[in-house]
C-alpha positions in Angstrom: -70.6 20.9 -2.6 -72.5 23.6 -4.5 -71.7 27.2 -3.9 -70.4 26.3 -0.4 -67.2 25.1 -2.0 -66.4 28.6 -2.9 -68.0 30.5 -0.1 -65.7 28.8 2.4 -63.2 27.4 0.0 -59.8 26.7 1.7 -60.3 23.4 3.5 -62.7 22.0 0.9 -60.6 22.9 -2.1 -57.4 21.5 -0.5 -59.2 18.3 0.3 -60.5 18.0 -3.2 -57.0 18.6 -4.7 -55.3 16.2 -2.3 -57.8 13.5 -3.1 -57.5 14.1 -6.8 -53.7 13.9 -6.7 -53.7 10.8 -4.6 -56.0 9.0 -7.0 -53.9 10.1 -10.0 -50.7 9.0 -8.1 -51.7 5.4 -7.8 -49.4 4.3 -10.6 -46.6 6.1 -8.9 -47.1 4.2 -5.7 -47.2 0.9 -7.7 -43.8 1.9 -9.1 -42.4 2.5 -5.6 -43.7 -0.8 -4.4 -41.9 -2.5 -7.3 -38.7 -0.6 -6.5 -38.9 -1.8 -2.9 -39.3 -5.4 -4.3 -36.1 -4.9 -6.3 -34.3 -3.4 -3.4 -35.2 -6.4 -1.2 -34.1 -8.7 -3.9 -30.8 -6.9 -4.2 -30.2 -7.2 -0.5 -31.0 -10.9 -0.6 -28.6 -11.4 -3.5 -25.9 -9.5 -1.5 -26.4 -11.8 1.5 -26.4 -14.9 -0.7 -23.2 -13.8 -2.4 -21.5 -13.5 1.0 -22.7 -17.0 2.0 -21.7 -18.5 -1.3 -18.3 -16.8 -1.1 -17.7 -18.3 2.3 -18.6 -21.8 1.0 -16.4 -21.2 -2.1 -13.4 -20.2 0.0 -13.8 -23.3 2.2 -14.0 -25.5 -0.9 -10.8 -23.9 -2.2 -9.1 -24.5 1.1 -10.0 -28.3 1.1 -8.6 -28.6 -2.5 -5.4 -26.8 -1.7 -2.7 -28.8 -3.6 0.0 -27.8 -1.0 -1.7 -28.4 2.3 -3.6 -31.6 2.9 -6.1 -30.6 5.6 -7.4 -34.2 5.8 -3.9 -35.4 6.9 -3.8 -33.2 10.0 -1.8 -34.8 12.8 -1.5 -34.2 16.5 1.4 -34.8 18.8 1.1 -35.6 22.5 4.0 -35.8 25.0 3.7 -38.0 28.1 4.8 -35.1 30.3 4.2 -31.6 29.0 6.3 -30.2 31.8 9.3 -31.8 30.2 8.6 -31.2 26.5 5.8 -30.5 24.0 5.4 -31.3 20.4 3.5 -30.2 17.3 3.0 -32.2 14.1 2.2 -31.1 10.5 0.2 -33.1 8.1 3.3 -34.8 6.6 4.3 -36.4 10.0 4.1 -40.1 10.2 1.8 -41.7 12.7 3.7 -43.6 15.4 5.1 -43.6 18.9 8.6 -42.5 20.0 10.8 -42.7 23.1 12.3 -39.3 24.2 15.0 -38.6 26.8 16.2 -35.0 27.5 19.7 -35.0 28.9 20.4 -31.2 28.7 18.8 -28.0 27.6 20.5 -25.6 25.2 21.7 -22.3 26.8 23.3 -19.0 25.7 27.0 -18.5 25.9 27.7 -16.2 28.9 31.1 -14.7 29.7 31.9 -12.8 32.9 34.8 -10.5 33.8 36.7 -10.8 37.0 35.1 -9.1 40.0 36.3 -5.5 40.5 35.9 -3.1 43.4 33.5 -0.6 41.9 35.2 2.6 43.1 38.8 1.5 42.4 40.7 2.8 39.4 42.4 -0.3 38.0 40.7 0.1 34.6 41.4 3.8 34.5 45.1 3.1 35.0 44.9 0.6 32.1 43.4 3.1 29.7 45.7 5.9 30.8 48.6 3.7 30.0 47.3 2.2 26.8 44.7 4.6 25.4 41.8 3.6 23.1 41.2 -0.1 22.7 39.6 -2.0 19.7 38.6 -5.7 20.0 36.3 -8.0 18.0 33.5 -10.3 19.0 32.5 -13.1 16.7 28.8 -14.0 16.6 26.8 -16.7 14.8 25.3 -15.5 11.5 24.1 -18.6 9.5 23.6 -18.2 5.8 22.3 -20.4 3.0 24.6 -23.3 2.7 26.6 -22.5 5.8 24.7 -22.8 9.1 28.0 -22.3 11.0 28.9 -19.0 9.4 30.2 -16.4 11.8 30.6 -12.6 11.6 33.2 -10.4 13.5 31.9 -7.2 15.0 34.6 -4.6 15.9 34.2 -2.6 19.2 36.2 0.5 20.0 36.2 2.0 23.5 38.1 5.0 25.1 36.2 5.7 28.3 36.4 8.9 30.2 35.2 7.6 33.6 37.4 7.4 36.6 36.3 4.3 38.6 36.0 0.7 37.5 32.2 0.7 37.5 31.8 3.7 35.2 34.5 2.3 32.8 32.8 -1.1 32.6 29.6 0.7 31.9 31.3 2.5 29.0 32.7 -0.8 27.6 29.3 -2.5 27.8 27.7 0.5 26.0 30.4 0.4 23.3 29.6 -3.4 22.8 25.9 -2.8 22.6 26.3 0.2 20.2 28.6 -1.8 17.9 26.1 -4.6 17.8 23.2 -2.3 17.0 25.2 -0.6 14.3 25.9 -4.0 12.7 22.1 -4.8 12.7 21.4 -1.4 11.1 24.1 -2.1 8.4 22.6 -5.5 7.7 25.7 -7.3 8.9 23.8 -9.4 11.4 20.1 -9.9 12.3 18.6 -8.3 15.4 18.2 -11.7 17.1 21.9 -12.4 16.6 23.5 -9.5 18.4 25.4 -10.1 21.6 24.7 -8.0 24.6 26.8 -6.6 27.4 25.8 -5.4 30.9 27.3 -4.6 34.3 26.1 -6.4 37.5 26.8 -6.0 41.2 27.0 -9.2 43.1 27.6 -7.4 46.4 27.7 -3.8 47.5 30.8 -2.2 46.2 31.7 -4.8 43.5 31.1 -4.9 39.8 31.4 -7.4 36.9 30.9 -7.2 33.2 28.7 -9.8 31.4 28.8 -10.6 27.7 26.0 -12.8 26.5 25.1 -14.4 23.1 21.7 -13.7 21.7 20.9 -17.3 21.0 21.7 -20.6 22.5 24.0 -23.3 21.2 27.5 -23.9 20.0 26.9 -22.3 16.6 26.0 -19.1 18.4 28.9 -19.0 20.9 31.0 -15.9 21.4 34.7 -15.8 20.3 37.0 -12.9 20.7 40.0 -11.2 19.1 41.6 -9.2 21.9 42.8 -5.6 21.6 46.4 -4.7 21.1 47.0 -4.3 24.8 44.8 -7.3 25.8 41.8 -5.5 27.4 39.7 -8.7 27.3 42.4 -10.8 28.9 43.0 -8.1 31.5 39.4 -8.2 32.5 39.4 -12.0 32.2 36.2 -11.9 30.2 37.8 -13.9 27.4 39.5 -16.4 29.7 39.1 -20.0 28.4 38.2 -21.4 31.7 35.1 -21.6 33.9 34.5 -18.6 36.1 35.1 -19.4 39.8 34.9 -17.1 42.8 36.0 -13.6 41.7 37.7 -14.8 38.6 36.3 -14.3 35.1 35.6 -16.8 32.3 32.7 -18.8 30.8 29.6 -19.8 32.8 28.9 -22.9 30.6 31.5 -25.0 29.0 31.8 -23.9 25.4 33.6 -26.9 24.1 35.0 -27.4 20.6 32.1 -29.0 18.7 28.4 -29.5 18.8 28.8 -32.8 20.5 31.0 -31.7 23.4 29.6 -28.2 24.0 27.4 -27.8 27.0 25.7 -24.9 25.2 23.8 -27.4 23.0 20.8 -29.4 24.0 21.2 -33.1 24.1 18.4 -35.6 23.8 17.7 -39.1 22.7 14.9 -40.1 20.4 14.3 -43.9 20.0 17.8 -44.5 21.5 19.7 -42.2 19.1 21.6 -39.2 20.6 21.1 -35.7 19.0 22.7 -32.4 19.7 21.1 -29.1 18.7 21.7 -25.4 19.2 18.2 -24.7 20.5 15.4 -26.1 22.5 12.9 -25.9 19.6 13.9 -28.7 17.3 12.2 -29.5 14.0 14.8 -31.6 12.2 14.8 -35.0 14.0 11.3 -36.3 13.1 9.9 -35.1 9.7 7.2 -32.5 10.2 7.4 -32.7 14.0 8.6 -29.8 16.2 9.8 -30.6 19.7 10.0 -27.9 22.4 12.3 -29.0 25.2 11.4 -27.6 28.7 13.3 -29.7 31.3 15.6 -32.6 31.6 14.0 -36.0 32.1 14.7 -38.6 34.7 12.9 -41.4 32.9 12.1 -42.2 29.3 9.1 -40.2 28.1 6.9 -41.0 25.2 5.7 -39.1 22.1 2.6 -40.1 20.2 1.9 -38.9 16.6 -1.6 -39.6 15.4 -4.3 -38.4 13.0 -5.9 -35.3 14.4 -9.5 -36.4 14.0 -10.8 -33.3 15.8 -9.1 -30.9 13.5 -10.2 -32.7 10.4 -13.7 -32.9 11.8 -13.6 -29.1 12.5 -12.6 -28.5 8.8 -15.6 -30.5 7.6 -18.0 -29.0 10.1 -17.0 -25.6 8.7 -17.9 -26.5 5.2 -21.0 -28.4 6.2 -22.1 -25.4 8.3 -21.5 -23.0 5.4 -23.5 -25.4 3.1 -26.4 -25.6 5.6 -26.4 -21.8 5.8 -26.6 -21.5 2.1 -29.4 -24.0 1.4 -31.5 -22.7 4.4 -31.1 -19.2 3.2 -32.1 -20.0 -0.4 -35.1 -22.0 0.8 -36.3 -19.0 2.9 -35.8 -16.5 0.1 -37.3 -18.5 -2.8 -40.3 -19.9 -1.0 -43.5 -18.6 0.5 -44.0 -18.5 4.3 -47.0 -20.7 5.0 -48.0 -18.9 8.2 -47.8 -15.3 6.9 -48.2 -16.0 3.1 -45.2 -13.8 2.6 -43.1 -14.4 -0.5 -39.3 -14.5 -0.2 -37.3 -11.9 -2.0 -36.1 -14.4 -4.6 -39.5 -16.2 -4.9 -40.1 -17.2 -8.5 -36.4 -16.9 -9.5 -35.6 -20.3 -11.0 -31.9 -19.6 -11.1 -31.5 -19.6 -7.4 -34.1 -22.2 -6.6 -32.2 -24.5 -9.0 -29.0 -23.7 -7.3 -30.3 -25.2 -4.1 -31.1 -28.4 -5.8 -27.7 -28.5 -7.5 -25.9 -28.0 -4.2 -27.8 -30.8 -2.6 -26.9 -33.1 -5.5 -23.3 -32.2 -5.1 -23.1 -32.8 -1.4 -25.3 -35.9 -1.3 -24.6 -37.6 -4.6 -22.2 -40.5 -5.3 -18.5 -39.5 -6.0 -17.3 -41.3 -9.1 -13.6 -40.3 -8.7 -12.8 -42.0 -5.4 -10.2 -44.7 -5.3 -11.5 -48.3 -5.4 -12.6 -49.4 -1.9 -12.9 -45.8 -0.6 -16.2 -44.3 0.7 -18.3 -43.0 -2.2 -20.4 -40.4 -0.5 -20.7 -38.4 2.7 -23.1 -40.9 4.0 -20.3 -43.5 4.1 -18.2 -41.4 6.5 -20.7 -40.7 9.3 -22.5 -37.7 7.8 -26.3 -37.7 7.6 -29.0 -35.5 6.2 -32.1 -34.1 8.0 -35.6 -33.6 6.6 -34.8 -29.9 5.7 -31.7 -31.0 3.7 -29.1 -29.8 6.2 -26.2 -32.1 7.0 -24.3 -33.1 10.1 -21.5 -35.4 11.3 -23.8 -37.6 13.4 -21.8 -40.8 13.6 -18.5 -39.8 15.0 -17.3 -43.3 15.4 -17.8 -44.1 11.7 -16.1 -40.8 10.8 -13.0 -41.4 13.0 -12.8 -45.0 11.8 -12.6 -43.8 8.2 -9.8 -41.3 9.0 -7.9 -43.8 11.0 -8.0 -46.2 8.1 -6.4 -43.6 6.0 -6.9 -39.8 5.4 -7.3 -40.5 1.7 -10.5 -42.4 2.4 -12.1 -39.1 3.6 -10.2 -36.7 1.4 -11.2 -38.6 -1.8 -14.9 -37.8 -1.1 -14.1 -34.1 -1.1 -11.0 -33.3 -3.1 -10.6 -36.0 -5.8 -11.2 -35.0 -9.4 -15.0 -35.2 -9.0 -15.1 -34.7 -5.2 -17.5 -32.5 -3.4 -15.1 -29.6 -2.7 -13.8 -29.9 -6.3 -17.3 -29.6 -7.7 -18.2 -26.8 -5.4 -15.2 -24.7 -6.3 -16.1 -24.9 -10.0 -19.8 -24.4 -9.5 -19.7 -21.5 -7.1 -17.0 -19.7 -9.1 -19.6 -19.0 -11.8 -21.8 -17.3 -9.2 -19.4 -15.3 -7.1 -16.8 -14.2 -9.6 -16.8 -10.6 -11.0 -19.2 -10.7 -13.8 -20.7 -13.9 -12.6 -24.3 -15.0 -12.1 -25.0 -12.8 -9.1 -23.2 -9.8 -10.6 -25.5 -10.2 -13.7 -28.6 -10.4 -11.5 -27.6 -7.3 -9.5 -26.8 -5.4 -12.6 -30.2 -6.2 -14.1 -31.9 -5.1 -10.8 -29.9 -1.9 -10.9 -31.0 -1.2 -14.5 -34.6 -1.8 -13.6 -34.4 0.3 -10.5 -33.0 3.2 -12.5 -35.8 2.9 -15.0 -38.3 3.1 -12.2 -36.6 6.1 -10.7 -36.8 7.9 -14.1 -40.5 7.0 -14.4 -41.2 8.2 -10.8 -39.4 11.5 -11.5 -41.5 12.0 -14.7 -44.6 11.2 -12.7 -43.7 13.6 -10.0 -43.2 16.4 -12.5 -46.6 15.6 -14.1 -48.3 15.6 -10.7 -46.7 18.9 -9.9 -48.1 20.4 -13.1 -51.4 18.8 -12.4 -51.5 20.4 -8.9 -50.7 23.9 -10.5 -53.4 23.3 -13.1 -56.0 22.4 -10.4 -55.2 25.3 -8.2 -55.3 27.7 -11.2 -58.7 26.3 -12.3 -60.2 26.6 -8.8 -58.8 30.1 -8.5 -60.6 31.2 -11.7 -63.8 29.5 -10.6 -63.6 31.0 -7.2 -63.1 34.5 -8.7 -66.1 34.0 -10.9 -68.1 32.8 -8.0 -67.2 35.8 -5.9 -68.2 38.1 -8.7 -71.5 36.3 -9.1 -72.0 36.6 -5.3 -71.4 40.4 -5.5 -73.9 40.8 -8.3 -76.5 38.7 -6.5 -76.1 40.8 -3.4 -76.6 44.0 -5.5 -79.8 42.6 -7.1 -81.1 41.6 -3.6 -80.5 45.2 -2.4 -82.4 46.7 -5.4 -85.3 44.3 -5.1 -85.6 45.1 -1.4 -86.1 48.9 -2.1 -89.3 48.2 -4.0 -92.5 48.2 -2.0 -95.2 46.0 -3.4 
């Protein structure tokens, strides 16, 4: 550079300082590259933990001691417009005849028909004053499904005509029921309701209706001192007809003779129930009645092979996701020669081998005569180690022969899901293998950050040192240049 470095210094000096600092910062860049490597490894471990946690959760689900997911059942009705059914895992496989004679209905009571603008009811209250009556509603309790609760209703209307007074009575009933719910006397779905309807222009009726269907949820009354309910005919023990009041559906005296109850036959036996959703005739089967039948319908309970298959496809899919991810993260891409974030880590490369052995090895704890591996129930392995249910017929045959033939492979004492639950717990639990790996990476990253900070401080001092040194050299150079100029001036004054 010679003297030109100081004659026109700015760009040359800056370039020199920048180059010097870049060369001296090479170890810093190496540290940052290493930090990026640790960051990528940490991200890969986070992703792996998520995938392992999913697989662990599915393994725990299949080994649930309460719910046997391999015994899933389905229920099919011959006519879904008449009834439908659902079956839990405890339901017994079989076929049943079903006849629906009657659907359950709510208890509805109506008053006699009044001329809306007349003053019959006003005269009643003017004569008798405030009235208090009781309505009994069903409120089953533990040990007594027929338990009933009496709700007191007090009314003293100020209206003039029949319509407004019936509105006041209906409002008093609804308010009393709501108050009973608030007080915890009855549940919200047990309160009776009251309303006023108009069949024709100029006429009005009251309607009292139970919240639920069935004889156990019927309405019964205790009339007021001056017989308000009898006067309006809403408590009349007879069917309503024409303009008279009474019940809409025969209440009866028991579950068997009450028209409020549903009536059905299952396999020739007659059953009466309060509702149309019935879960106590066939164990672990719920029937939902929709319409009466004119012929005998059928109900089939069978093993739900599709549901069991979906359960296994979930855990197989999670397993495939894990081993594919580990393979990509612990290997080297042959096309790009790029190393995975976990390449060289024997802990996670070994995990892949262990998982494959768990899923594809022989299960020693299966009952005698049951399939001993996934390959005996229609599951096959591809070249990359992933699994699939490829032989559906073999899989369904194994389930049809008995759910335990498939469940043994997964949730027996040495079954696949049992082994997975124990193995993966050591990886995904707090303080487990992955937590330890992450903590080690965090420690090493913090060490790098401290070294980078120290290096940055040293480079900053080095830059100050270089600039100070060049400033002194530049000052000396400028002084030398001034002296040289003076000598040149003196020499030029001599004549030779």
